[in-house]
Structures are given as C-alpha cells and as structure tokens.
Residue frames as qw, qx, qy, qz and C-alpha x, y, z in Angstrom:
[[0.906, -0.105, 0.244, 0.330, 6.39, -17.19, -67.12],
 [0.157, -0.762, 0.351, 0.522, 9.71, -15.63, -68.14],
 [0.744, 0.636, -0.153, -0.140, 10.80, -15.71, -71.77],
 [0.706, -0.473, 0.479, 0.219, 13.62, -18.27, -71.98],
 [0.773, 0.616, 0.058, 0.139, 14.58, -17.84, -75.63],
 [0.676, -0.373, 0.197, 0.604, 18.31, -17.77, -76.18],
 [0.385, 0.921, -0.024, -0.052, 20.12, -15.07, -78.11],
 [0.779, 0.308, -0.153, 0.524, 23.59, -14.81, -79.50],
 [0.500, -0.645, -0.121, 0.565, 26.08, -12.99, -77.33],
 [0.306, 0.952, -0.010, 0.030, 26.98, -9.56, -78.59],
 [0.719, 0.394, -0.262, 0.509, 30.63, -9.08, -79.54],
 [0.038, -0.678, 0.300, -0.670, 30.89, -6.37, -76.88],
 [0.777, -0.490, 0.142, -0.368, 29.80, -8.90, -74.20],
 [0.913, 0.180, -0.338, 0.137, 32.50, -11.47, -74.96],
 [0.343, 0.486, -0.551, 0.585, 35.40, -10.00, -72.94],
 [0.452, -0.411, 0.419, -0.672, 33.33, -9.81, -69.73],
 [0.952, -0.049, -0.060, -0.297, 31.99, -13.34, -70.31],
 [0.773, 0.326, -0.457, 0.296, 35.50, -14.73, -70.78],
 [0.029, 0.501, -0.538, 0.677, 36.64, -12.94, -67.60],
 [0.704, -0.304, 0.268, -0.583, 33.76, -14.47, -65.63],
 [0.964, 0.106, -0.234, -0.071, 34.51, -17.97, -66.96],
 [0.545, 0.427, -0.534, 0.485, 38.17, -17.61, -65.96],
 [0.276, -0.492, 0.441, -0.698, 37.15, -16.41, -62.48],
 [0.896, -0.210, 0.039, -0.390, 35.27, -19.68, -61.93],
 [0.557, -0.481, 0.670, 0.092, 38.47, -21.62, -62.42],
 [0.823, 0.395, 0.400, 0.080, 37.80, -22.93, -65.94],
 [0.330, -0.358, 0.469, 0.736, 40.36, -22.51, -68.66],
 [0.607, 0.701, 0.202, -0.315, 39.38, -21.11, -72.04],
 [0.511, -0.180, 0.601, 0.588, 41.00, -21.76, -75.37],
 [0.415, 0.638, -0.093, -0.643, 40.57, -19.66, -78.50],
 [0.658, 0.203, 0.668, 0.283, 39.96, -21.54, -81.72],
 [0.368, 0.481, 0.402, 0.687, 41.06, -19.20, -84.45],
 [0.031, 0.098, -0.115, 0.988, 39.59, -15.72, -84.32],
 [0.475, -0.275, -0.370, -0.750, 35.94, -16.75, -84.03],
 [0.805, -0.367, -0.395, -0.246, 35.42, -19.37, -81.33],
 [0.150, -0.536, 0.687, -0.467, 36.28, -20.21, -77.73],
 [0.750, -0.203, -0.619, -0.114, 36.00, -23.50, -75.94],
 [0.472, -0.666, 0.356, -0.456, 35.69, -23.93, -72.19],
 [0.714, 0.167, -0.669, 0.122, 37.92, -26.59, -70.72],
 [0.304, 0.077, -0.730, 0.607, 38.66, -28.02, -67.32],
 [0.481, -0.425, -0.138, -0.754, 35.04, -27.81, -66.18],
 [0.671, -0.255, -0.674, 0.176, 35.67, -30.21, -63.29],
 [0.071, -0.479, 0.265, -0.833, 34.50, -27.71, -60.70],
 [0.023, 0.147, 0.826, -0.543, 33.02, -28.11, -57.23],
 [0.019, 0.592, 0.791, 0.154, 29.22, -28.33, -57.24],
 [0.102, -0.798, -0.346, 0.483, 28.87, -24.84, -55.75],
 [0.064, -0.592, 0.314, 0.739, 30.70, -23.33, -58.74],
 [0.407, 0.167, 0.814, 0.379, 29.30, -25.43, -61.59],
 [0.278, 0.814, 0.509, -0.042, 26.56, -22.93, -62.53]]
C-alpha cells in the first residue's frame, strides 16, 4: 500500500502549483504574503480533481 501521508508544499513548488490551479479555471487570491485561497471551484466534473 502506498504511503499517503501529507507533507507541506515546499516554497519552490508554490509557483507551479498556482499555475496549475489557474489552468483548471479556478481563481486564486493571495491573503497577505503567506497564504492563498482557491475560489470559483464550480468546475465541470472532469476537471474537479
């Protein structure tokens, strides 16, 4: 069975992650300098993952 423990995203991984979220059609919003929120997640079922 695969190890499914979660880990924190590395700072260097954040830009690529944000780009991928935007490509799905979701908007992102920065909260200060430390956090992002993902909005508009009303996506078609084939894109929800």
